[in-house]
N, C-alpha and C positions, 0 to 999 in steps of 0.2 A: 404429570400438570408441568405450564411452563414456567420457565422462573423468570419472571417479572412483573416490574410494578407497573401499573398505568396510571398516567395522571393525565385526566381530562380539566386542560383549563381554559376557561372563555376567552377568544380570542387570540389562541395559538392554535398550535398543531398537537395532536396526541403525543404525549411524552411517554415513549416506553425505555425503563430502565431496566436490565439486565446485571449490570456491574455498578458497584460502591467502591472508590477508591479512598482511601483515607490517610492522610499525614498522621503520624503517630506521636510526636511533641510538640506540644502548643495546641495541636487540635483535640486530641482526647484523652491526651495524657499530659500532665506534667511533673518535672522533673524525673521523668521516665515511670510515675507511677500510673496506672490508669486511674482515670476520675470515675466516684459513685455512680450507677446507672449504665453505664457506657455498654460493658458487658452484655449486659441484659438484652439490649436495644438491640445491638450488631449481631446476638444470637438469633434473635427474632427476625431481624432483615436477613440473616442467612438462611432462613427457613424458604426465603422465597426469591432470593439474588444471589450471584457471586460477590462474596465481601473480599477486600483486595487491604491490606494494608502496609505501603510503601513508607520507608523511612530510613535516613542517615544513622539512624539508632544514636544521637548524640549522648547518652547517657549509657549504652549497652545494655539496656535492660527488655527491648522491644520483644522479643522471641518467647523469652521468660513470662513477662509481664502480660503478653497477647496470649499465653498458652491455654488458657478458658474460653478464649473467642474461636469459633469455627471461622474463620478468615485465612487468607494465602498471606505470609508474611513476609513481604521483599524488603532486604537490608541491602542498602548499597554499598558501596567501600568508597566510591567516587566522594570527594568533596563538593562538588559543583553538581547537584542532583536534579534541577531544575528540570532540565531540555530530558533527564532521562524519565522523569515522572512523566512529561509528555507525550512521548514514544511509548511508553507503558499503555497510557491510555489510549493512544490511538492504535495500538495493536490489540486493544479489548475490543474498539470499536467505541468512536467516539463518540457517535450518535445516539448510544444505548450504555452510556456511563454517567453515572454521577460522582462527581468529586468533591470532597470535603477537606480544607487546608486552612491554613492562616497566615502562613509565610510568605516569604519573599521567593523561597523555592516552590513555592504550589502555585505560582501565577501563572506559566504555561498550562497546567493541569487544569487549571480553571478555567482558562480561556476556551483550552480543546474540547470539555465537556460538554454532553447535552445539558446538564443541570450542573451550578457551580454553587455549593454553599460555603460560606467563608464563617468561621467559628472565632467571635472574638472573647475569648479564654482569658485566662491566667496570665498568658505569657503576653496577651495583645494581640494584634493584626499588624501585616505590613500594607501600608496604605494604596500600594499598587494590585495588591491581592485583594482588598475591599472593593477595587477600584473593577476587578476582573467577575467577579459574583454575581449570579443572579438574584441571592438571597443574602442576606446577614442574619447572625443568629449570636444571641448574647454567650450562649453556653451549647456545647455540643449534645448537649441530652434534648436541648429544643430542636438542632437540626435532625438529628434521628427522629424525632415525633414527627418533624414535616415530611418524613419518607413514611413511617409505618401509619399514619394519617392523612392520607391524599388530598380530605378537603381541605386541613391546614393550608398546604399548600399551594391550592385552586387559589384560594382566598388572599394569598399574598401576590401570586403570579398573576393573576385575571387583568386583561388589559380594560 
C-alpha cells in the first residue's frame, strides 16, 4: 500500500502528502507535555504517512513525551533552528510534505512545504509564521483532523 494522503481541492492541483513535519513545543505540546488527543491522531496519521517531529526541545522532554508516538523525533542542538527545519523539509521532498508549526523558527519550513498549517495554541503564534501558512487552526487537534478528514481541508482551501 502506498503511504500517501491525497487531497482533491477544487481549483488546485492534486495534493499528495507523504510526510508530516511538526514542531513540538507550542505546536502540539505545552511546557514540554503533549496535549490531550494528539498522540492518538498522530498515530492514526502514522498508519498512512511518515510523521517527523523536529524540535529544539526547549524543555528537554521531547523524546520521552513522544515515546508513544510512531514518529521520527529529531532534536537539534542548534540555537537557531529555522534553516535546519527548512532543509529537513526540502530533503524529504517539500512538494510532498505538510508542515505544522506556530513559531518564528517554523516560518521557513512552512513556506517550503506543500501544505502549511499554523497552530494558534497555548503559546500563541508568530505573525510571520501566520502569514506563511495555508491554513490556521486554533488548536493542534483541529489541524490533525484536517489531515485525517480530507473533505475538511478541501472545504477550507477550495477556490
